[in-house]
N, C-alpha and C positions, 0 to 999 in steps of 0.2 A: 782718244782725242786729247790733244794737249790743250790745256786751258791756262790762262794767266790770271793773276790776282790784281784787282783794282779796288782799293779801299776796303779790302776784306771780302769782296764779292767776287765769286768765280765768274769770269766772262768767257764767252765763246771765242773761237779763233778769229783773230783780226789781221793776221799777216805777220811778217817778219820785220824786225828792226835791222836796218842796214848799218852794221858796225865795222865794216872794213871797205876800203877803197877797191875798186875793180871787180867786186863780186857781181854786180849787175851793170852791164854795159848795154845801153839802148841808143837807138837812133830816134830822135824826136822830130824827124821831118814830117811824119804823119802820126797823129795821135787821135785819141777819142776821149770825150768826156762821157762817162758811163754813169747813168742815174740808176740807183737801186732803191728798193722800197725801204722804209724805215722799220725799226723794230721797237717794241714796247710803246712808250708814249710819243715816240718820234714820228709825227705825221709828215714831216717835210722830206723824209727820205735821206739819201746820202749820195754824194758825188765822188767819183773815183777817176783818176787820170789813167789812161791806158796807152801803152806803146805796143804796136803789133810786131816790132822788130825782135829778132832772136827768140821766137817762140811766144812772145807776148808777156808783158809785165804790167802790173797794176800798182798804182801808188795812191795812198790816201792818208788822211789823218784820222786816228781812231780813238785817241785818248783825250780827256779834258786838258791834260798837260803832259806832253811827252813827244818823243820823236815820231815822225810819220812812219808808215809801214809800207812794205811792198809784198807782192805776191806774184808767182808765176801763174799760168793758166789753170793748172790743176789745183793750186792753193786757192785761187779765186773761186772755183766751184765749191771747194770745201768751205770757204768763208760764207758763201750764199746759203749752203745747207745748214751750217752750224748756227747761223744767225736768223734762219727762217726768212731770208730775203729773196727777192726776185729782181731780175734786171728789168728796168722799165724802158730805158732808151739808151742808145749808143750813137753819139754824133761825132763824125770824123772831121778833123781839121788838118790843114797843111800849115806848118810853121815855117815862115821865110828864114828865120835865124835859129835853126835847131841847136846849134852849138851853145848859144846863149841860154836857151831853154834847158839844155843838159846841165850847164853850170849852175843855173838857178835851182834845178831839181836836186843836184848833188849837195848844194849848200843847205837847202831845206831839210833834206834827209839827214844831215849831220847835226841838226839843232832841234831843240824842243819847240813844239807848236802849242800855243795857248788857244784852246777852243773857247771862243767868246760868243757862243750861240750864233745868231745871225750875222753880226758884222765881221766875224773872223772865224770862219768855219771851213768845212770841206769845199764849198764852192769857191771861197777866196783862195784856198790852197791851189786849186786848179787854175784860177784866173791869174795868179801871180806867175806861174810857170808859162802859161800861154802868152801873157803879155811880154815876158822876157824873150819868148820866141818870135816876137814881132807880129803876132796875130791880133785881130780886132775883136775876137770873141769875148763876151762878157755876159753876165746875167743881169736881168732887170729885177731879179729877186735873189736873195741868198738862201732861198728855200729850194733845194735841188729838184724837187718834183715840178716846181714852177720854173726854175732857172733854165731847164733844158727844153721847155715847151717850144714847139715851133711857133714863131710869132703869129703867123696867120691863124693858127688854131686858137691861140690865146685871144686874139682879136675877135674871132668868131664867137667864142664863149662869152667874152665881155659884152658884145653886141646883143647876144641872146638874153643875157642877164638884164641888160639895160632895157631891152624891149619888154621883157616880162615885168620888170619893176614899173615901167610906164603904164602898162595895162592895169596893174594892181592899183597904182596911184589914181587912175581915172575910173576905176571900178568897172572896167570892160572885161567881160568874161572871155576866156580863150577856148 
């Protein structure tokens, strides 16, 4: 298995750097945001942009500072195994302006991304491309495991927590 070095520490497979034009050609009319589990101390998980066109390609930011990476379907499964991650959720979206999203993705893939924990992370990377494609999707949290939650499910959990806290506050047994 090929590994790369980051700060003197061997890291598991994270995908490929796109260093030539025309290598990956995708249609971003239909895409998906894919949430995967975190590894190590990362409880928030990780968000990856997926295009099902031409066999499927995945795009994400993987370094604290560096170019985003891409993977085909088999490389994605390798990434999951090598990093001991699992897929949590895949949410499909239609982009009304796929050409603008493709131009945005191409531009992002050609430049370095600075990972600034929650305000500028993997969720923001996906949001920028989706916004360029004219879609309304966004996250109410930049923590991927929360960002991809179905709103009704998040509301249900919130209300259950609120109810539980009210019972505790008034000393009512459940």
